[in-house]
C-alpha positions in Angstrom: 75.7 108.6 102.7 76.1 106.9 105.9 76.1 103.4 105.0 78.1 104.1 101.8 80.9 105.9 103.7 81.1 103.3 106.4 81.1 100.4 103.6 83.9 102.2 101.7 86.2 102.4 105.1 84.9 99.2 106.5 85.9 97.2 103.2 89.2 99.0 103.1 90.4 98.7 106.6 88.0 96.7 108.7 87.6 92.8 109.5 85.2 90.4 108.4 84.9 87.3 106.4 82.6 88.0 103.7 84.8 88.5 100.8 86.0 85.0 101.3 83.5 83.9 98.4 81.2 86.8 98.2 78.4 84.7 99.3 76.9 85.9 103.1 76.4 83.2 105.5 78.1 80.4 103.6 78.8 77.9 106.2 75.2 78.0 107.6 74.0 77.4 104.1 76.5 74.3 103.6 75.4 72.9 106.8 71.8 73.2 106.1 71.7 72.3 102.3 74.4 70.0 101.3 72.9 66.5 101.4 75.8 64.0 101.7 77.5 64.0 105.3 81.2 63.1 103.6 80.8 66.0 101.1 79.6 68.3 103.7 82.6 67.9 105.8 84.9 68.1 102.9 83.3 71.6 102.0 83.4 72.7 105.7 87.1 71.6 105.9 87.5 73.9 103.0 85.9 76.8 105.0 88.0 76.0 107.8 91.1 76.6 105.7 89.8 79.6 104.2 88.6 81.1 107.7 92.4 80.7 108.8 93.7 82.6 105.8 91.3 85.3 106.6 92.1 85.3 110.1 95.9 85.7 109.2 94.8 88.5 106.5 93.0 90.6 109.1 95.9 90.4 111.6 98.2 92.2 108.7 95.2 94.4 108.0 95.0 95.6 111.5 98.7 96.1 111.6 98.5 98.0 108.2 95.7 100.3 109.8 97.8 101.3 112.6 100.9 102.0 110.2 98.3 104.1 108.1 97.2 106.2 111.2 100.7 106.8 112.2 101.8 107.8 108.4 98.7 110.0 108.5 99.4 111.9 111.8 102.7 112.9 110.6 103.2 116.1 109.0 106.4 114.9 107.4 104.5 112.2 105.5 104.5 112.9 101.7 101.8 111.5 99.1 104.4 109.3 97.7 105.0 107.7 101.0 101.3 107.1 101.3 101.0 105.9 98.0 103.8 103.5 98.5 102.1 102.1 101.7 98.6 101.7 99.9 100.4 99.8 97.1 102.1 97.6 99.4 99.0 96.8 101.4 97.2 96.1 98.1 99.9 93.7 97.0 99.4 91.8 100.1 95.5 91.8 99.8 96.3 90.2 96.2 98.0 87.4 97.5 95.2 86.3 99.6 92.7 87.0 97.1 94.2 84.4 94.7 94.3 81.7 97.5 90.7 82.5 98.6 89.5 82.4 95.0 91.2 79.0 94.3 89.5 77.9 97.6 86.1 78.8 96.4 86.4 77.2 93.3 87.3 73.9 95.0 84.3 74.4 97.4 81.7 74.9 94.9 82.9 72.1 93.0 81.8 69.8 95.5 78.3 71.3 95.6 75.5 70.1 93.6 73.7 72.8 91.3 70.5 72.2 93.5 72.5 72.5 96.7 74.1 75.7 95.1 70.7 77.3 94.3 69.3 76.7 97.8 72.7 78.3 99.3 72.5 81.2 97.2 68.7 81.9 98.2 69.8 81.7 101.7 72.8 83.8 101.2 70.5 86.6 99.6 68.2 86.7 102.6 71.4 86.8 104.9 72.5 89.6 102.7 69.5 91.5 103.1 69.7 91.2 106.9 73.1 92.4 107.1 72.6 95.6 105.4 69.4 96.1 107.1 71.0 95.9 110.3 73.9 98.1 109.4 71.4 100.9 108.1 69.3 100.6 111.3 72.5 101.2 113.4 73.2 104.1 111.3 69.8 105.5 111.0 69.9 105.5 114.9 73.4 107.4 114.7 71.9 109.9 112.2 68.7 110.7 114.4 71.1 111.2 117.3 72.8 113.9 115.0 76.0 111.7 114.5 77.2 111.7 111.2 80.4 110.4 109.8 83.3 112.6 110.1 81.2 115.6 111.8 83.9 115.8 114.7 86.3 116.6 112.1 84.4 119.1 110.5 83.9 120.9 113.9 87.6 120.5 114.7 88.3 122.4 111.1 86.1 125.1 112.2 87.3 125.6 115.6 91.3 124.9 115.4 91.8 126.7 111.5 92.2 130.3 112.0 91.6 131.4 108.6 88.0 131.4 107.2 89.1 130.9 103.7 91.0 127.7 104.8 88.4 126.6 106.7 85.9 126.8 103.8 88.6 125.1 101.7 89.2 122.2 104.0 85.5 121.7 104.7 85.0 121.5 101.0 87.7 118.9 100.4 86.0 117.0 103.4 82.5 117.1 101.4 84.1 116.1 98.3 85.9 113.1 99.9 82.5 111.9 101.8 80.6 112.2 98.3 83.5 109.9 96.6 83.0 107.5 99.7 79.3 107.4 99.1 79.8 106.4 95.3 82.6 104.0 95.7 80.7 102.6 99.1 77.6 102.1 96.8 79.8 100.3 94.2 81.2 97.9 96.9 77.8 97.1 98.5 76.5 96.0 95.3 79.0 92.9 95.2 76.8 90.4 96.5 74.4 87.5 95.3 71.3 89.9 95.1 73.1 92.1 92.7 75.8 90.4 90.9 74.5 87.5 88.7 78.1 86.6 88.1 78.4 85.6 92.1 75.4 83.5 91.6 77.0 81.4 89.1 78.2 78.0 90.7 80.6 77.4 87.7 82.3 81.0 87.6 85.7 80.7 86.4 89.2 81.7 88.0 89.5 84.6 85.5 85.9 85.7 86.1 86.5 85.7 90.2 89.6 87.4 89.7 88.0 90.4 87.6 85.5 90.9 90.6 88.4 91.4 92.8 90.3 93.7 90.5 87.1 95.9 90.1 86.9 96.1 94.0 90.5 96.6 94.3 90.2 99.4 91.9 87.3 101.0 94.1 89.9 100.7 97.1 92.6 102.5 95.2 90.3 105.3 94.6 89.5 105.5 98.2 93.3 105.7 99.1 93.7 108.4 96.4 90.9 110.5 98.3 92.7 109.9 101.5 96.1 111.0 100.2 94.4 114.1 98.5 92.7 115.3 102.0 96.0 114.4 103.6 98.0 116.7 101.2 95.1 119.5 101.7 95.5 119.7 105.4 99.1 119.6 105.0 99.3 122.6 102.8 96.4 124.8 104.5 97.5 124.6 108.1 100.3 125.5 110.4 101.6 122.7 112.8 98.9 123.3 115.8 96.2 123.4 113.4 97.3 120.1 111.6 97.7 118.2 114.7 94.3 118.9 116.0 92.4 118.3 112.7 94.5 115.2 111.7 94.1 113.8 115.5 90.3 113.9 115.1 90.3 112.8 111.4 92.1 109.6 112.3 89.8 109.1 115.3 86.6 109.5 112.8 88.4 106.9 110.6 88.8 104.4 113.2 84.9 104.7 114.2 84.0 104.3 110.4 86.5 101.5 109.4 85.2 98.9 111.8 
């Protein structure tokens, strides 16, 4: 569950550039396998443009994460306000996705089929290394007894006076984490090792948009679970209990979102 939980929240709020074209280590692959220097330079220029777009988007995403934590910390925040925030953030993401998909199509058209095959093979190895590195890091955390949201769980036990309400909130937290496990696994599967569609150099714009839309549907599901947990805590704590639980919950979200 560790890697799936962190995957769900990292892709929801964190930084990174993988989602540019859904191809790990693409720049290095282009440098190594594209033969003609002029064409290689044109492709790398396209990747530079994409990097600038991603930098701009990640800056906005960091601002959005701060806004989320502020909303999530307030007992006055309702489900409609959180849902509106999430919908707005998804609109911004969609605008960038369209731009980056167009850039991928432009870049891939300049790569020969043989070059593309070599780049994809290289990307597959890079994906394996990325996942293995993440899992090793999480295994070490698990060995030390540090599981995602354990401190939130402890805070619920310590801060909420009534045993029944403690159990209810613990159950809601467990349900949310189980959902993150499933959703994180779906997001992790979007890579060249597991998606034949992403391997296709001639993938169409509509196909790329469908991949992005599928990921966005998973993100919306994560959002809904975050809203549900917010409301469950709000409805089952007093003001003092709320402050302690949500303060720790936001800290745990911050740790797993980057």
